[in-house]
C-alpha positions in Angstrom: 50.7 4.9 -48.7 53.3 2.4 -48.0 53.0 -1.5 -48.4 53.3 -3.9 -45.6 55.7 -7.2 -45.8 55.1 -9.7 -43.1 57.8 -11.9 -41.9 57.2 -15.0 -39.6 60.2 -14.9 -37.1 61.0 -18.3 -35.5 63.3 -18.3 -32.4 64.8 -20.7 -30.0 66.6 -19.9 -26.7 70.0 -19.2 -28.7 69.0 -17.3 -32.0 66.3 -16.3 -34.3 65.4 -16.4 -38.1 62.9 -14.5 -40.4 61.1 -16.9 -43.0 61.1 -15.3 -46.4 60.5 -16.8 -49.9 63.9 -17.1 -51.7 62.5 -15.4 -54.9 61.7 -12.2 -52.8 65.5 -11.9 -52.1 66.3 -12.2 -55.8 63.4 -9.7 -56.7 64.9 -7.2 -53.9 68.4 -7.7 -55.4 70.0 -9.0 -52.2 69.9 -12.9 -52.7 73.8 -12.5 -53.3 74.3 -10.5 -50.1 72.8 -13.0 -47.4 75.4 -15.0 -45.5 75.9 -18.4 -44.6 74.7 -17.8 -41.1 71.2 -18.1 -42.8 69.6 -21.3 -43.8 67.4 -22.5 -46.5 64.8 -25.3 -47.4 62.7 -25.4 -50.4 61.6 -22.2 -51.6 62.2 -20.4 -48.4 65.3 -18.7 -46.6 65.6 -18.4 -42.9 67.5 -15.3 -42.3 69.6 -15.0 -39.2 68.3 -12.1 -37.1 71.4 -10.2 -36.6 72.7 -9.3 -40.0 70.8 -10.9 -42.9 67.2 -10.0 -41.4 68.6 -6.3 -41.3 69.7 -6.3 -44.9 66.2 -7.5 -46.0 64.4 -4.9 -43.7 66.8 -2.1 -45.2 65.9 -3.2 -48.8 62.1 -3.2 -48.1 62.3 0.2 -46.3 64.3 1.6 -49.4 60.9 0.4 -51.4 58.6 2.2 -48.9 57.6 -1.0 -47.5 56.9 -1.5 -43.8 57.8 -4.8 -42.1 55.4 -6.6 -39.7 56.8 -9.3 -37.7 54.8 -12.5 -36.3 56.8 -14.3 -33.8 56.8 -18.1 -33.1 59.3 -19.2 -30.2 60.3 -22.4 -29.1 62.1 -23.4 -25.8 64.1 -26.2 -27.7 66.5 -25.7 -30.5 64.8 -25.0 -33.6 64.7 -27.6 -36.5 65.8 -24.6 -38.6 69.4 -25.5 -37.2 69.4 -28.7 -39.3 68.4 -27.0 -42.6 71.0 -26.6 -45.3 73.2 -23.3 -45.0 72.0 -20.5 -47.3 73.9 -20.5 -50.7 73.1 -17.9 -53.3 72.3 -19.8 -56.7 71.8 -23.1 -55.0 68.4 -24.6 -55.4 67.8 -27.2 -52.7 64.8 -28.6 -54.6 67.2 -29.4 -57.5 69.7 -31.2 -55.3 66.9 -33.5 -53.6 65.9 -34.3 -57.3 69.4 -34.9 -58.3 70.2 -37.2 -55.4 67.0 -39.2 -56.1 68.0 -39.7 -59.9 71.4 -40.9 -58.7 70.1 -43.2 -55.9 71.3 -41.2 -53.1 68.2 -40.1 -51.7 
């Protein structure tokens, strides 16, 4: 019996992103394959719909895991566009803490 992995999809009139925990990308061995067209905030990555989301879906498929999408649409530009660009090995929580310590936050 296959497992199911649910991805919340956020989209605006121009693009879409799938929200997934960053540790899932690490556990699947694909964290370094995600491009800077995706975004990150806290413990989550927002995978762009064209390439990076396909990378995730293929990795899940290889592990006999079905993907279920839950869609959330906006008629305005998504706030995801203001998040930091995805960077493998970069912890945005750590950056916020370092900025607070240095007085930059």
